[in-house]
Every structure is written in structure tokens, then in C-alpha cells.
C-alpha positions, 0 to 999 in steps of 0.5 A: 435794831437792839431788838426783835418783835415776837412776830418772825421777820423772815425765814431765817428766824425759824426755831432751832431743833435745839441749841447745838444748831449748825452754822457752816461757814460760807465760802462767801462769807466776807473777810469784814465778817470773818475778822469781826466773828474773829475778834467778837470771840476774842473778847467773850473768850477774854473777858470770860463773858465777865460783862454779861448781866443775868438775873436769877431767871436765865433758865426761863427766858428766851435768848437769840443769836444773829450769826453773821452769816445774817441768820436770826435763831430764836426759841434758845433757853439755857439751864444757867450762865455756863451753858450760855456762855459756852454757846456764845463762845463756839458760835460768836453771834454777832448779835445776842437777845434775851427776852423781857419775858418769863415763859414756863417753857422757853424753848417751845413755840410761841403760842406754847411757852406759857407766858409767865409775865414780862418786865416793863422796857422802854426803848429811846432812840435817836432817830426820834429826836430828829436833831439837825446835828444828825444832819451835819454828822450822820452820814447817807450810804448807797447800796447801789453804786457804793457812795458815802455822803456826809448828810442824810439824803432819801436818795444816793446823790450819786445814782439817785437810787432810793435804796440808802442807809443812813449811818448813824454817828453820833455826837456829844449833842446827841447823847445830850438830848437821848439822857434829857429823855432818860431823865424825864422818863426816869421823873415820870416813873417814880412821880406819877407811878411811885417807882422806886428808883432802884428798880429803874435800872438805865443801859446804853443800847450799843449804838445811839439810844438808851433802854430803861427797864424797870423791874416792878411786879406793878406791871410785870402783868400787864398784858399788851393793852394795858403797856400800850395804854401806859405807852400813851400817857408817855407819849401824852397822846390824847391829851388835849387842852381842855385837860387845863381847864380851858378850850380854844375854839376855830377863831382862836377865842379862850372859854375858860371851864369854870368850876372845874376842879383841877388836882395839880399832878402829873402832866398838867402839873408840869403843862401848867409850870411851862406856861407859867400858870398857877392854880389857886386851890386847884381852881380857875381864878380870876388871875388864871384867866388874865394870865392866859389872855396874856399867852395870847398876846405875847404868842400871836393869839395863837396858843393852841400852837403854843400848848401843842408845842409845849406836849411835844417837848414834855412827852418823852420819845420812846417807840410805842412798839418796843413797850407794847410787845411782852413776847420782844428779844431786847439785845442782852446787857454787856454783848457787843451791838454788831451795829456799831462794835460797842458794848449794852452798858449798865449806866450807873452814873447816867450824868457821867456816863460817855458811851463813846468812852464806856462802852467801847471794847478793850480790845487794841492791838493795831490793825489796818483798814482801808476807810471809804471815807474821811471820819472823825472820832473821839472813841476812849477819849482819843480824837481819830482822823480817818483819812480815806485809804488805809489806816492803821487805827487800834482793833476798837476803832476798826470794830466801829468803822467796819460795824458801820459799813465804813471800811475793810479790814486789810488781810496781811499775806 
């Protein structure tokens, strides 16, 4: 999860009495947690948190820390970057979040924060693309018998337990398709809503997706209902074939809605272009009808299914719940994602951006890990063939594998 909803998820997400909450070390903390916490703290200390991005309204933002003991602390506020960085070094959180909203009282309870407005944020996640390649390179990890199997399964192949977790190992095809969705989103934001590109900020989420932040006064005051309507638009939900100027009955007969003026804009324009249908003077003519009949013939008369497939192909695979929630806290740009050890990174040039190179930690001192499964990785343009058992690898590779639950750190005596 790269963000937290405004609704409490458990008793572990309680509000602390102050920013100086206690973080006692548990005797049951695993060597992995201890090592990752030390590595994260070292990363933030060495870099002086220089890569963390903050806007000019930090004192109006709510922050949240997920700690390595599993507890989540929300309703934190900081006057400036120095205060935030001091807390990061002190507590070494596994994940750091910041609200899309600005509040008059960000550390107060949710109903007392006094909402000012929220940035418009979209989340595009690899799991929502349902790519076939994911079935080959992702892994299924069983929480019951600890078996790790290549592939995606709803039940463990060893003990048949449903208590499984999918381990995402995105490939180049995954990243390429995710970038495609981001580009589609940017096109619609610019063409249909008049947003300037300078107001659209794209970030790699740190795991298997992208966040798109829209900084615009046009949307800043939108409530959840208005943001829901926006999300539906990008998902193309509620769009019907009649919007194209014709109707199809149960027997697949096409009825043209004569004399209907169709302005060739937005989704209609994209749909008509995909279907290779052109309007003359924004009206349906005989040539348009002839092309519809040709589509019926070339698609085995199933034009309805063909158009539905076109809807699906053109729609943008955003998570609507993320866009709608005006109180959600998102992973802070420039901080580490504990699911992967990669960093949420701004994409200045989306086309050339490579998350498996550009979002890696700098720490590269060699460490030894005990890998649970054979794995092939390419990080920082270097191929790593990880074999089951003990491997000597750079720290940033070890962080990636351990964060994915694919190995244990070897503690030297």
C-alpha cells in the first residue's frame, strides 16, 4: 500500500500524544527488521534527507510514520523540514507518508483539522493492469508453510492454504505498460481539462506503480463527490455507445440516432479515431453509417463487444478510491518504500526513467543474505542471479530481496 485512507485501519493507527512518541525496541524484533531499520536510518543520515521533497505548506500537512514494529502513527505535524528530518533520523520509519490535504490544525483529530483543500492525486498500480507477464515473473508466498512458488495462485501449491501473498517483481513490460497509462492520463488532463504540463508531477511509487500529482487551484477545493465524478470520467464508466451517435439492440441491429450533433471532442474523439469513424460537420452521414455496417461485418456482427473492448483499452486504469479520498496520506516523495527498498522518485523524463536503476538506494557495500528462492534481478543495469542459499550481494540488492520477503540477512558473529 502506497497510501493510507482517512479511515482508521486498526488500533495500531492511533494518534500519538505528540510528535515525540515512544518507540520501544521489542525483544521479538527479527534480524531482518533490525538490519533494515539500521540501513534506512543510515540512508537518511548520509543523504541528510536531501532527496525528500517538501512543498511550501509543510506546516499545514499531516504526516504519518509506519514503524518497523508494525505500528502506524498518524496526525503528526512539523513546522519545517528540519523538524521532520530529525524525527526521521530518530525513529527510522519503514514508511513515511504526507497528506494530499492542507489543514489549519493538521495534528488534530480528523473532524477537528479544519480542511483547507487537497491536491488531486492519481494512483496507477501494476496489479490493476492484469498483465499476462505478471503470471510468469511474480511469486506466491505462503504464510502457512512458507513455500515460495513462481507464478500467481489463490492457494498455496504445497499445503493448499488460502493464506498467500503475491510478491510483485515488475519487469520491463510492466513498467512500459504503466508508463502508457500515465501518458494516457496526462493527455486527458491536458486536452480535456486544460491542465498545463508544468502543473502535473509524475512519481514512481517505489514499488510497482506511479503517482500523478495535479497541483491546480481548479481542483484544490473539490470535495469527494466531485473527485468521484472525475475518477469515473477517467475510467470511462457510464459512457455508452449512444454517445457515439447510434444504438444497438439485443439482436445486434444498429439504429443511427439521426440529426444528433456530435462534437468531436474528448472521449468521443478518441473512440471514433480508434474505430476509424469520422464525422462530417459533426453530423452522422451516409458514409458514417456505411462504416458502421462494415465494422459489423468485420467483427462477426458483434460490434457491441468490439466497442466495449475499445472502451476498456482507452480507459485509464486509476484506483478511484485514491483519487476520491481527500484525507488520504501518500508516500512522501524521496522516501523509501518498505515493500521494495526502492525510493519514491520524481520522473523528470518519464520516457527514459528506469525505476530499477533510478530509484535504487546508493548503499552498495557487500552483505550476505540467505535467499529462499532462485531469483534473477536487474538493478542499476547489473544482472544478479540469486541462488537459494547464501549470496554475497550489494546492500541495495539485499534490501530489495529482504523487503520482498525473499531472504534473510546473515548476521556475522
